[in-house]
Structures are given as structure tokens and as C-alpha cells.
C-alpha positions in Angstrom: 12.7 -34.5 -6.0 10.1 -32.4 -7.2 11.9 -29.4 -4.4 14.7 -29.9 -6.5 13.3 -29.1 -10.3 11.2 -26.1 -8.6 14.4 -24.6 -7.4 16.4 -25.8 -11.2 13.5 -24.1 -12.7 13.8 -20.7 -10.6 17.3 -20.2 -10.7 16.9 -21.3 -15.0 14.4 -18.9 -15.0 16.3 -15.6 -13.4 19.2 -16.3 -15.7 17.0 -16.0 -18.7 15.6 -13.0 -16.8 19.2 -11.3 -16.6 20.5 -12.2 -20.2 17.4 -10.8 -21.6 17.0 -7.4 -20.0 18.6 -5.6 -23.1 17.0 -7.2 -25.7 13.9 -5.7 -25.7 11.7 -8.3 -25.0 9.3 -9.3 -21.4 9.9 -12.8 -20.6 7.9 -13.5 -17.9 5.2 -11.4 -16.8 5.9 -8.0 -13.8 9.4 -7.4 -15.2 8.9 -4.6 -18.6 11.5 -3.4 -20.6 12.0 -0.5 -22.4 9.5 1.5 -20.7 8.0 4.8 -21.8 9.0 6.5 -18.7 7.9 9.8 -19.1 3.6 9.2 -19.5 3.0 5.8 -17.6 2.3 7.1 -14.1 -0.6 8.1 -12.3 -3.4 6.0 -11.8 -4.9 3.0 -13.7 -8.4 1.6 -13.0 -10.2 -1.3 -14.2 -14.4 -1.5 -14.0 -14.5 -5.4 -15.0 -12.1 -7.0 -11.6 -8.9 -6.4 -13.8 -10.0 -7.4 -17.2 -9.0 -4.6 -18.6 -7.4 -0.7 -17.8 -7.6 2.4 -18.4 -5.3 4.4 -17.6 -6.6 8.2 -15.3 -5.0 10.9 -15.2 -7.0 13.6 -16.8 -6.3 17.5 -15.2 -7.5 19.6 -17.8 -6.3 19.8 -21.8 -3.0 20.5 -21.2 -2.2 18.8 -17.2 -2.2 14.9 -16.5 -1.0 12.9 -13.3 0.9 10.4 -16.4 4.6 12.0 -15.3 3.5 11.5 -11.5 4.5 9.1 -9.0 1.8 7.7 -6.6 3.1 6.8 -3.5 -0.8 6.0 -2.1 -4.6 5.9 -2.8 -7.4 6.7 -0.7 -10.9 6.3 -0.5 -14.4 8.5 0.8 -16.2 5.6 2.4 -19.5 8.1 2.5 -18.5 8.5 -1.5 -16.8 6.4 -3.0 -16.1 8.4 -5.5 -13.8 10.5 -3.9 -10.5 9.8 -4.6 -7.5 10.9 -3.2 -4.1 10.2 -4.1 -0.6 11.5 -2.8 2.6 11.7 -4.4 5.8 12.0 -4.8 7.4 15.7 -4.6 4.0 16.6 -5.9 1.3 17.3 -3.0 -1.7 15.6 -3.1 -4.7 14.8 -5.8 -8.2 14.0 -6.0 -10.7 13.4 -7.7 -14.8 13.2 -7.2 -15.9 11.2 -10.3 -14.0 8.1 -9.6 -10.5 9.2 -11.5 -12.3 10.9 -14.5 -10.2 14.0 -13.4 -8.4 15.1 -11.6 -7.4 18.7 -9.6 -4.8 19.4 -6.9 -5.3 20.6 -3.2 -4.3 23.5 -2.6 -4.4 25.3 1.3 -5.1 28.8 1.8 -2.9 28.4 5.2 0.5 27.7 3.5 0.8 24.8 5.5 1.0 21.6 2.8 3.9 22.6 0.3 2.7 22.3 -2.9 6.1 19.8 -2.9 4.9 17.2 -0.1 5.8 14.0 -0.9 2.9 12.8 0.5 3.2 8.7 1.9 -0.7 8.3 3.3 -3.8 9.6 3.4 -6.5 9.0 6.0 -10.0 10.0 5.2 -12.2 9.6 8.3 -15.4 7.4 8.1 -17.1 9.2 9.8 -16.9 12.7 8.7 -14.8 13.1 5.1 -14.3 16.6 5.8 -11.5 15.6 8.0 -8.7 14.2 6.2 -4.9 13.4 7.5 -2.1 13.8 5.5 1.2 12.1 6.1 3.7 14.5 4.5 7.1 15.0 4.0 8.3 18.5 3.3 10.6 20.9 4.6 13.3 18.2 5.2 10.8 16.7 7.8 8.1 14.2 7.9 5.0 15.3 9.3 1.1 14.7 9.8 -1.3 17.4 8.4 -5.2 17.8 9.4 -8.2 19.9 8.0 -11.7 19.3 9.0 -13.0 21.4 5.9 -12.2 18.9 3.5 -8.7 20.3 2.0 -8.9 23.9 1.7 -7.2 24.2 4.8 -4.4 22.5 6.9 -3.2 22.4 10.2 0.2 20.5 11.4 -0.6 18.3 14.0 2.7 16.0 14.8 6.1 17.3 13.9 9.1 14.8 14.0 11.9 14.9 16.0 14.0 13.1 14.1 16.3 14.8 11.0 14.2 13.1 8.4 12.5 10.8 9.5 9.3 9.8 7.0 5.6 8.9 8.3 5.1 6.1 6.0 1.4 5.3 7.4 -1.3 6.8 9.8 -4.3 4.7 10.2 -7.9 6.0 11.8 -10.0 3.3 14.1 -13.3 2.9 11.8 -15.2 2.9 15.1 -13.6 5.3 17.3 -11.8 8.0 15.0 -10.5 10.4 17.6 -7.7 7.3 17.8 -5.1 7.6 15.3 -2.1 6.3 14.9 1.2 6.7 13.3 4.4 4.7 12.2 7.2 6.0 10.9 10.4 5.1 9.5 12.9 5.1 12.0 10.3 2.3 13.9 8.4 4.3 16.2 4.8 3.4 16.9 2.7 6.7 18.3 -1.6 6.6 19.5 -3.3 9.2 19.8 -6.8 9.4 21.3 -8.1 13.2 20.4 -8.1 13.3 16.8 -4.1 13.8 17.2 -4.3 16.9 19.6 -1.9 15.0 21.3 -0.2 12.1 20.5 2.3 9.1 23.0 4.9 6.9 22.4 3.7 3.2 22.4 6.8 1.3 21.2 10.0 1.8 19.5 10.8 -1.3 16.9 13.8 -2.1 15.4 13.6 -0.9 11.8 11.2 1.5 10.0 7.4 0.3 10.1 6.2 -0.4 6.9 2.2 -0.9 7.3 -0.2 -0.9 10.2 -3.6 -2.4 10.0 -6.2 -3.2 12.0 -8.6 -5.6 12.1 -11.5 -4.4 10.4 -13.9 -6.1 13.4 -12.2 -5.7 16.3 -9.9 -2.5 16.0 -8.4 -3.4 19.6 -6.5 -6.2 17.0 -3.6 -4.6 15.2 -0.8 -5.4 13.1 2.2 -4.4 11.9 5.4 -5.2 9.5 8.5 -3.6 10.4 12.6 -5.3 9.1 11.4 -8.9 8.6 8.9 -9.5 11.3 5.6 -9.7 11.2 3.4 -7.8 15.1 0.8 -8.6 16.4 -1.0 -6.4 19.5 -4.6 -7.6 20.8 -4.4 -4.6 23.0 -4.7 -1.3 21.1 -0.5 -1.1 20.9 -0.1 -1.9 24.5 2.0 -4.7 24.3 2.8 -6.8 21.2 4.3 -10.4 20.0 6.1 -11.6 16.9 5.9 -14.4 15.1 10.0 -15.6 14.7 9.2 -19.3 15.3 6.4 -18.9 13.1 8.0 -18.0 10.0 11.5 -19.4 10.9 10.7 -21.1 7.2 10.2 -18.4 5.8 13.4 -17.3 5.6 15.6 -14.5 7.6 16.9 -12.7 4.6 13.6 -11.8 4.1 11.8 -7.8 3.6 8.4 -7.5 4.4 6.7 -4.9 1.8 2.9 -5.7 2.7 0.6 -6.7 4.8 -3.4 -7.2 4.8 -6.1 -8.5 6.3 -9.2 -10.0 4.8 -12.3 -8.3 5.8 -14.5 -11.0 5.9 -12.7 -13.6 7.9 -9.9 -11.0 9.6 -8.0 -14.6 11.0 -6.3 -14.5 7.3 -3.7 -12.3 6.8 -1.4 -11.7 4.1 2.0 -10.7 4.2 3.8 -9.4 0.8 7.9 -9.7 0.7 10.8 -9.8 -1.4 10.4 -13.9 -0.6 7.1 -14.0 -1.9 3.5 -14.1 0.0 2.9 -16.0 3.5 -0.8 -16.4 5.2 -1.8 -17.3 8.4 -5.9 -19.0 8.4 -5.4 -18.5 12.2 -4.6 -15.0 13.1 -1.0 -15.6 13.6 -0.6 -19.0 15.7 0.9 -20.4 12.0 2.4 -19.6 8.2 2.4 -20.9 5.2 3.5 -20.0 2.1 0.9 -19.0 -0.8 1.8 -20.8 -3.8 2.2 -17.6 -6.9 3.6 -16.8 -10.4 6.2 -14.7 -9.7 9.4 -16.3 -8.5 10.7 -15.5 -5.5 13.7 -13.2 -5.0 13.2 -12.1 -8.7 10.6 -9.5 -8.1 9.3 -8.2 -5.0 5.4 -7.8 -3.8 4.3 -4.1 -3.7 1.1 -4.8 -2.7 -2.0 -7.2 -1.8 -5.5 -6.3 -1.7 -8.5 -9.1 -0.6 -12.0 -8.8 -1.7 -14.1 -7.2 0.5 -17.0 -9.3 0.6 -15.2 -12.9 -1.1 -12.7 -14.5 0.3 -11.3 -16.1 -2.9 -10.7 -13.6 -4.2 -7.4 -11.4 -4.0 -4.8 -9.4 -6.2 -0.9 -8.9 -5.7 1.5 -6.7 -6.9 4.6 -7.1 -8.7 6.4 -4.8 -10.6 4.2 -3.6 -13.1 2.0 -6.1 -12.8 -1.2 -7.0 -11.6 -1.8 -11.1 -10.5 -5.6 -12.2 -9.9 -7.1 -15.6 -8.4 -10.7 -16.3 -7.7 -9.8 -19.5 -6.2 -7.6 -18.1 -2.9 -4.8 -18.4 -4.8 -4.4 -21.6 -6.5 -4.5 -20.2 -9.7 -3.4 -16.4 -11.0 -4.6 -14.7 -14.1 -2.0 -11.9 -15.1 -2.8 -8.3 -16.1 -0.2 -6.5 -17.4 -0.1 -2.4 -17.6 3.1 -2.5 -20.1 4.0 0.5 -18.3 7.7 0.6 -16.7 6.9 1.9 -13.3 6.0 -0.5 -10.0 2.5 -0.9 -9.2 2.6 1.1 -5.5 -0.6 0.5 -4.6 -3.8 -1.4 -5.1 -7.1 -0.3 -4.2 -10.7 -1.5 -4.5 -13.7 0.2 -4.5 -15.4 -1.4 -0.9 -18.9 -0.9 -2.2 -18.1 -2.2 -5.8 -14.7 -4.2 -5.9 -15.1 -4.8 -9.9 -13.4 -1.3 -10.0 -9.5 -1.2 -8.7 -7.4 1.6 -9.1 -3.9 1.1 -9.4 -1.0 3.8 -8.1 2.0 3.3 -10.3 5.5 4.6 -8.9 9.4 4.8 -10.3 11.0 2.0 -8.3 13.8 4.3 -7.1 
């Protein structure tokens, strides 16, 4: 009876949403009508765990990031006021004061295009002068590397397939010689020498959307590809997937995000077009998280877990950030009043009350 009522409620909610799409009303948090498209992008920041937000987009008196679409955010673990933002078609921006002012990173070598789309940025946790960027420029996917904090860049990987996008690049926290990258053709690659050479470890059937390393044991790697979650216990040599364990999640789901709880790495959250799924035993069994956005109405774009408190969870859907302080039982709503989608949630690892959100048009 409860299942019938819940399904009926979701259907009614969806119909109301569609019926009011042109009325100028926001009937359900997460879907905004009549957005201000020119100046609602860039970065939003909260210094109090999401209770209030400010748009942090200043470049100078005449320029800002307000019209930019943000594809990725990265933080320098040696100095968490150093924040990097990768944009869609406008290269890389950096802030050295926690987002108050931004400047564009150039390239004395002319390798990094000013019009690059930057899908991921990785800062070496042991030496922050080494930065890696997964870019798409000149109709090619590339990985670029700098060893001087961004003054000069060089190319260390070029995709062989036309219009192939490098969607993610991850460094091993403990051994930063080891780097992983994933592309939109399903290729998973590994380097053991800081990117000087690469080995193809596996090809998956669909685009790989995310790579996540276990924060306490980097032999363990998680990825999402298509509608499936994959896990390797040996640094990408062998993989297992969870078709049977996730069968109740629906085969038509599209996986969009993945995060591992740093405090309890056996807790993994996966966002999708069908909601959020969670395992608390390293993948042996999965359950659906009780979120407050109706499944199939609006997909989950990102998930983050407080690095020191497993009960505090965030997820983004549309232009709304949802927060739970009880492990996902109840949620509070933080609407940014933007017509863009929250593409990335970044928590300051030293002070997780500080949250950065990267906004991107959903095209």
C-alpha cells in the first residue's frame, strides 16, 4: 500500500512540475524557472556548512566568472586557499585566497589553450608545483602537466580517438608516480612514472564518468561506466562489477557520480538518474538512499561526504544542494536560485564547513 502511494505521489509530482514549467513558479526545490542565464554561473561558496551562500566570481573590476560554466574544481592540499576551476571553453582559473579573487592561468609554452575545456584537474598532494589537467582542445583530448605551478605546460597524453574526452585524472595519494586516467570511449589508463608513459589497463563498454581511489588503501579503485559500478582490488589489473547486487536499482539507470567516505571507505555512494545507491560493506550489498527528490525527475549531479563525519552527506540535483546530518535519513534544502546545474561539490579538507560549488549549464 505504501509503495503504491509513493509511486502515485511521484507521478503526480512529475505531472505538476511539467504543468507549471511555464508559470514562473518553483514548485519543487532543484528545478528553477526563468533563470538569469548571464550571471548565475561560476563558483558559489558557503563558510557555514551550506546555511548561506555567496557567489565568488571576481577577477577584477570589469571581469568575473559569473558567466562561466565550471566543469571541475580542485584544491591544493598544502594550502587549501588555493582553488582551481576548470571551465567549459575558457581554460583554467585559480584563486589563492579561497575564491575571493580569481585569475586565469596562462602558458608560456603555448600548450594550454586559452579556450580549452578542462574536465579535471589534479594537484600533486606532495608537491603542489605539479598539476595535471585533462583538457579538450583542438578537437582532441589531452592530459597536460606543469611542474612550476602553472607557468609552463607540456603535453603528456594525447587521445588517439577523434573527439575523445579525458573525463577524469586521479593521482595515488601515497605514491604520486602512479596516475590513472579515464576517457569517454571507456578506456582506463595507468602511468607509474608521473605520466611519462601510459599503459591501457582495460576498456569498458561505456564512457567512464568517474574514478575514485580508496583513501586508506589505493590498491582499491572504483569507477562508474554506463549503468554499472566496477571495483578493482589490485590497482586496475582485474575488475569486478555488481550487476546482481544492483539489480533492484534498475537496468535503465545512468550513473552520474561516485564518492567514497574517507572515514569509512567501505561506504560508497553512487548518484544516478534513479537516485542515490549506497553500500556499507565494500559492494557486497547495495541499498537505495532515502532522498527527497523524486527519482527520474532530476538526476543527481554530485555527492560529497564530510571527511571527518560520515553522518554529514551532501548531494546536488539541479541548482539545489541537499544536506543530511543523520546519514541520509532527513535532508535540508539549500537553493542557489540559479538556472545552472551544480556540477561539482568541493569541501575544504581542513575546514569542511567551507563548501565550493561549480555551476554549469545543463546542455
